[in-house]
N, C-alpha and C positions, 0 to 999 in steps of 0.2 A: 575183365573186371569192370564194374560199373563205376566210372570216374567222372560223372557229370559235375560234381562239386569241384574236382581238381581241374577239369577243363575250363570251367568258368574263371577260376583264379588265374590260370596261365594265360587265357585270352585277354583278360583285363590288364594284366601286367605288361603283356607284349604290346598292347595298344599305346601304353604310356611310353614304352621304350622308343617307339618310332619318333616321338616328338622331342626327345631330350637332347640338350646340348652337352658339351663336356663339363662335367662337374666332378669335384673331388669326392672320393668315397672312403671316408675313414673306417677303420675296423670297428665293427659292432661286437660288443662282448655279450654273448648269449650262451646259454647252456643247451646243447643239442639233446634230442630225445635219446635215452639210453635204455636198453633192455637187458643189460648184463645181469641184473638181479631178478629178471622176470622169467618165470617158468611157463613157457608157451604151451606146455602140455596141460597146465592147470587152466581150466575153462574160465574161472573167475578172474585170475590174473591176466589171461590173454584178452578177454573182453574188456576189462578195465583199461588195459594198455592201448588197445585199438581205439576205444572211445576217446581216450586222451589225445591220440593222434588226430582223430576226426574233429574234436573240439578245437585243437590247435589250428587245423585247416579252416574251420568255420570262423574262428575269431580273426584269423588273418584275412579271410575273404571279406568280412564285414569292414575291417579296418581299411582294406584296399579300396572298397567301394566309397567309403567316406573320403579317404585321401585322394582317390581319383577325381571325385567331384571338385574338391578344393584345388587340386593340381590343374584341372582344366580351367577353373575360374582364374587362377593366377596366370596361366598361359594366355587366356583371352585378354587379360589386362595388358600383358606385354605386347600382344598382337595389336591391340587398340593403340598403344603408344607408337608402334611402328607405322600404323595407318595414319596417325596424326602427323608424324614427322614426314611422311611421304606426300602430304597434301601440298598443293601449289602455295606460293608465297601469299597470294591474295586471300586464300582461305585461312591460312595461319594468322594473317593480320586481323581478319574478322573475328577469329576465335580469341585472339589476344584482346581485342577491343571489348568484346562481351565479357570476358573473364575479368578484365580490369574494372569494368563498370560494376560487376557483381561484387568484387572485393571492396571497392569503394563504398558501395551501398551497405554491405555487411559491417564494415568498420564504422560507418556513420550510425548505423542502427545500434551497434554495441555501445557507442558513446552516448547515444540518446537514451538507451536503456539504463545506463549508469546514473544519469542525472534526471531521469523522467519522473521519479517518484516525488512529485511536488506536493501532492496531497493524498491523504488516506482514501481508500476506496469508498468507505462509508461517507466521508465528507463530500466526495465527488457526487455520490448518489443524492445527498441532501441538496446540493446546488443544482443538480439536474432536475430535481422536482420543482424547485422554485424559479428555474430559469425563465418561465413565461412572465413572471412578475418583476424581473430585473431588467435594467437597473432602477426602474421607477420605485420598486419596493424599498431599495436602500435609501433613496431620496426621501420617501415618505417616513421611513423609520428615523432617519437623521433629523428631519424637521420636527417630528414628534418629540424626540429627545431634547432638541434645542428648545422647543416650546415648553417642555417640562421644566427645564432649568429656569426659564423666564417666569413661569407661573410660580415656582417655588420662591423666587426672589420677590415677586409681588406679594405673595402670602407672608413672607418674612417682614417685608416693609410695612404692610398693613397691620401685622401683629404688633410691630414696634410702635406704630402711630396709635394703635388702640390702647396700648399700655400707657403711652404718654398722655392721652386724653383722660384715661381713668385716674392717672396720678394727679393731673390738673383738677379734675372734678373733685377729688378728695381734698385737695388744697383749698379750693373755693368753698366747699362745704364746711371745712374747719374754720375758714376766715369768717363766714357768716355766723357760725356758732360762737366764735370769739366776740364778734360785734354785738351779738345778743347779750353775752356775758358782761361786756363793758357797759352796755346800756343799763342793765340791772344794777351794776356797781355804782354807776354814775348817779342814777336816780336815788339809790339808797344813801349814797354819800351826801347828796344835796339835802335830802330830808333830815339826815342826822345833823348836818351843819345848821340847818334852819332851826331845828329843835334846840340845839346848843345855844344859838344866838338868842333865841326867845328866852331861854332860862337865864342866860347871863343878863339880858336887858331887864328882865323882871326882877332879878335878885339885886342888882346893883344900880338900877334906875339909869342904865346907860342907853345911848342912841346907837342902835345896831343896824340902822338902815343901810349904811355903807356895806356892812357885812352881807346883808341880804343881796345887795346889788352885785357884789363880787361873786357870791355863791351862784346866783342865777346866771351870771355871765360865764362862769367856768362851766356850769352844767350845760348851758346852751351851746357853747363852743364844742364841748365834748360830744354832745348828742348830734350836733351837725356833722362832725367828723365821722361818727359812727354811722350815721344815716347814709352819707355819701359812699363810704366804703362798703356798707352792706348792699346797697343797690348796685354798685359797680360789680361786686362779686356775683350778685343775683343775675345781672344781665350776661355776664361772661359765662355763668353756669348754664344758662339757656343755650348759648352758642356752642358750648362744649358738648352738651347733650345732643344737640342737633348733629354736631360733627361725629359723635359716637354712633348715632343712628345711621348716618351716611356710611361710616366705615363698616358697620355691621352688614349693611346691604351689599357694599362693594366686596367685602370679604366672602359673603355667601356666593356672589357671582363668580369670584375667582376660585373658590373652593369647588364649585360645580365644574368649572373648566378643568381644574386639577384632577378631579375624580374621573371625568370623561377621558382626559388625555392619558391618565394612568391605566385605565381599562384598555384604551387603544394600544398603548405600549405593550401591555401584557399579551394582548391578542397577537400583535405583530411578532413578538418574541417567540410565541408558540408556533405561529404560522411559518416563520423562517428557521425555527429551531436554533436560535442563537440567544446570547445574553446581552448583546449590545450591537449597535450599528457598526462599530469598529470591527467586531468579529465577523459580521456579515460582509463588510467591505474586503477584509483580508481573504476570506473564503472565496468571494466572487472573483477577486483578482487572480487567485491561484487557479480557480476553475477555468478562467479565460486562458491562462497560460498553459494549463493542462490540455485544453482543447487544441491549442496551437501545436503542442507536442504530439498529440494524438493524430492530428491531421498530417503532420510531417511524417509520422510513423506510417500512416496509411498510404501516403504518397510513395514512401520508400518501399513499402511492401509491393505496391503496384509496379513500381519501376523494377524491383528485384524479380518479380514474377515475369515481367515482360522480357528482361534480359536472360533469365534462366531458360524461359521457353525458347527464345531465339537461339541460345547456345545449344540446347538439346536438339533443336531442329537441324542446326548446322552440323552437329556431330553425327546425327543419324544419316545425313547425306554422305558422311565419310565412312559409312558401313561399319560402325563400331558395335561391338557386342553389348556393351553396357555404357551408354552415353551419360546416364544419370550420375555415375560415380564421379564424373568430372566437376559436378557442382560442389563437391566437398574438397576437391583438390584443384581449384581454379588457378591457384598460384603457379602450378606446373605449366599451364598454357601461357603464362606471362614470362616466367623466368626459367631458362633452360637448366639452371642448376637444380631447381626444384624437380624438374622432369628427370634429371639424372639420378637424384637421390631416391625418387619413387621407383625408378627402374631398378636401381641397386637393391632396394628393399624387396622388391618383387622377385628378383633373381635369387636372393638369399632365402626367401620363403620357399621358392620352388626347389632349391637345393635341399632344404630341410625336409620338404615333403618327399622328395626323391629318396632320401636316405631312409625315411620311415617306410616308404613303399618297397624298397629293396629288402629291408629287414623283414617285413611281413611276407613278401614273396618268397624269401629264402626259408622262412619258418614254415610256410605252406608247402614248399617243395620238399623240405626235409620230412615233414609229416607224410607227404604223398609217397616219397621214396621208401620211408619206413614201412608203410602199409604194403607197398608192392613187394618189398624184401621179405616181409613175413609170409605173404602169400606164396612167394617163390620157394622159400626155405621150408615152409610147412604146408605143402599142397593138400594134406589131409584135412586142414582147417580152412582151406580157401573158400569153400562155399559158405561156411558160417561167417567168415570175415566179411565176404561180399554182402551177405544178408544184413550184417551190422551196418555196413556203409549205406545200403539201400534204405534201411529203417531210419537211419540218421538223416538221410536226405529227405525222406518223407516228413519227418518231424519238423524239418526246417521249412518245408514248402508251405 
């Protein structure tokens, strides 16, 4: 009978048997192949049953292949642990030193990652672009903002003075207008008084020279007062107008400075992509702090790479099958309890794999025995059954 598939299954399982330690083997509940209700003289039923047996052997073979690889891997891990424990004390101490350093660096890196997000990535890129202009750029922007405040104050003060001058000019103009009015009233009153005195003197033949003298005196005094006040207001009005002209020139100068400084501020805000110097200062401080953290992170990565490479190199000298896995379980090289826990976990894994392998080997053996038994009991169909086995093996090849 052509039993290449069966031989492969038996050989694979026997190789694993040679490596196994004592393990507990609980009962597996499975239902064996049964042909109680199969009519072996019926070609269709017979072929269907034989194919079912072959499929069971094939599935068991595939599963054994997969389980065998995992079993060998777990066994190699246990062997590596034995190799490490068999190393001299000085080698163990070196391994412990590298592993301790790796754990410290990983812990520090984790702590740094938790608090490293000082600024958003887009803010960092903004500051990276303006880095060539800093910190002078901040100083220039701050000076421009401070100067803008001073210019605004100057403009406000000049505007206040200008309003005061215009108010005083209006007062002086009103005063001069009033003096003109008083002059007309005074002259009119004097003429009216002279006329009345003339009429009274002519009508009653009285001497009104004293009245003339009094009228002229009052008129002269009033006109003298008006003259003085008018010319004082006139002279002050000239000074006020000169002051206004001076303020206008000064205001224009300050306004030009204000416009130029405003344009400069708007340009700097666009250049640094900020709304104020305070915002730029905060972003720049965060950028500097972020660079410190990134430099620390870079140094940690370099130190971690160095210690990991040194650990791998030393583990390779110990003839381990997989030195890289110890980078993920460095704690076991430091603490023996961790090593024991890992070994315990690997032993449990290997036991479970062993159980699965036993189950699949048993399933394959039952299917093999079933096919052999059919061939023995029904020799008239042996050739056809062997052809089915051969065809099935070719289909799998």
